[in-house]
N, C-alpha and C positions, 0 to 999 in steps of 0.2 A: 575483706570485701573488695578493697582496691585492687589486690592481686588478682582476684577472680574477674573483675571488670577488665583489667589489662589482658588477661588470657582470652576473654571473649573477643575483644577488639583485634587481637593478634590472629585469632582463628578466622575471623571474618575477613581480614585483609588477605590472609593466605588463600581463602576460598575464592575471593574476587580475583586475585592475581592468577590463580590456576584457571579460572574460567576464561580470563583474557587470553592466556597463552594457548589454551586448548582451542579457542575460537580461531586464532590465527593459523592453526594447523589444519583447519577444515578445508578439504579440497573444493575447488570452485569448478563445478561442471554443470552443464545444462542438461536438464531432463524435460522431455516434452511428452505430452499425451497425444495420441492420434486424434486428428480432427474428425469427428463423426457427424458433424453438421454439414449442411449444404448451403449454397447461396441462392437456392430457389425460393421464390416468393417476392413479396413487396419490399422495396428498400426504403429504409428510414435514415435520413442523414442526421448526424449528431448536431444538436444545438449547442455549440461550444460555449455560448454565454450562460447557459443554464445547466451545464454538466460540469462535474468536478470530482476530484478525489479529496476526501478529508482524511488527514493523518494526525496521529498523536504518538509522541515518543515519551518515554518515561525514564526517570533517573532514580537509581537505588531502589526505592519502594514504588510499586505501581499504584500511584494515587494521583488524584487531580492536582494537588498542590505541589507535586514534584514532576510536572509534565510541561511540554510545549505542544501546541496543536496549531494546525493551519490547513491550507488547501493547495492543490495543484490543479491547474487548468488543463483541459484537453485541447489539442490543436486540430484533431480530425477524428473521424470515425463514422461507422454506419452499422445499422442493425437490419437483419432480414427477418420478416414476419411471414410465416407460411400458414395458410388456413386459420388465421386468427391467433396463432401462437408464435412465440419467439423461436426463431430457428437458428440464427447465427449472429455473429457480430465481432467487430474488432475496433479497438479504441487506442489512440495514440496520445499520450500525455506529454505536455511541454514541461520538462523538468526545470527550465529557466523561470517558470512562473511560480515556483514554490515560495510560499510565504508563511509567516508565523502570526496567526490572528491574536494570540495572547499577548504578543509584544507590540501590537500595532500602535499603542500609545507611547512607546519608547523607541523612537526612530534609530537611535544609536545602537541599542541592544538588538533591535530587530534586524538591522543591516549586518550586524556582527554575526548573529546566528545564521541568517540566510546565506551570507557569504561562506560561512563554514560548511553549511549543508551542500553548497555547490562545489566545494573544493574536492580534490581527489580523495581526501580522507573519508568523505561520505559518498555523494552521488556522481562526482566527476563529470559535471554537466558539459564542460568544454569538449570532452571526448564522447560523452553519452548524453546528448541533449534531449533525448526522448526515452520514454518507457512505454510499454504497450501491454494490452491484455486481449487475447483472442479466445472467444468462446469455442470450446470443443464439443460440448454436450449440454443439452438442456433437458431436465427431468422435472415433471410436476411433483410437488410435495403433497402428501396426502393429509396434512394437518399441520398444526403449529402456527406460528406467527408469520411465516414466509411461505408464499405459494409456489416457489420454484427453487430448484437446486441448479446452479450454474457451474459447470466445470470449465476450466480454461488454462491457457498457458500465459503466465505472467513473466514479462521480461524487464529486468532492471539492470543497468550497467552491462548490457550485452549478455546477461546470463538468464536463461529461461527455466522456470520451475512450474510444475502443475499446481494449481490452486483452485479450491472449490469455495463458492460463496452461496449461502442461502440468500434469497432475494425476493422482493415483491415486484412483480412485473404486471403492468397494466397497459391496456390498449384502449384508446378512446378518440374518435373523431380525427383520424389521421395522425395521432400522436402516440408514441410509446414511451413509457417511463420505467426505469429500472432503479431500484434502491436496494443495495446489498446490506446484509447484516454486518456490523463492525467485526473485523477479523484481525487477529494477530498474525503477522508474518515474521519470520526470522531474518533480520537484515543481513546477517552474516552469510546466509545462503546465496545472497546476491552480491557478495564482495564488499559490503559496507561494514568494515571491521574496526572502525575507529573506537578507541577506548580512552577515557580520561585517566589521569593518575588516580590511584585509589583514594588519595587524600582529598580529591575534589569530588568524589562520588563516582559510582559506576553507572554507565548508561545501559539500560536493559537491552537485550538483543531483540526483544519483541517490539515491533512497530505496529500500531493499530491503524488499519485503513478501512474506509468505507467509500463505496463508489456510487455516484448518482449520475444517471444517464437520462437525457431527454432527447428523443429523436422525432423528426418530422418527416412524414411520408413524402418521398420524392415524386413530384408530379410529372 
């Protein structure tokens, strides 16, 4: 039994090591989708105090008790609404604002994690202080929990990839609100390739993000 357990652990370590080495060989190239939207219509300016990105990262097993989660603030952005419907938008996130909500009660561990996330191993905020998302296409959903499909170009660490979000979009009294469905993105696609030693656990490549936008109509 002991021999069987050791074999399982050895195989698991080998798989994890292989995954790490394969990830490092991944080519880092930008891919963008053509912008099909226009800037025609009414402009809504981003309410930066009430807009945010929520993130969650996982270690080894994707479960809440093996994760960190937090927020990233936006520094600017705007949305265009045409004939009562979302038409276009671009949002710029301040990567220096990244924090970890689950560690807010432990200042030492919070600062340690956030400092690590800002280092070159992760988001390299000294060189890449912002990330962005530009809407390239907006399509009404015909059912389900989300009324809109939003296609766009997501840029992190200077690398752009096409990403689609299901979202709920609402317009009311000069205000637009967008809340996307939580979505996993592969951090290695954007050059975030840090991996801990296998003995300390493996950080999953998937990072879960959810975007909340509030915009006020420009007068």
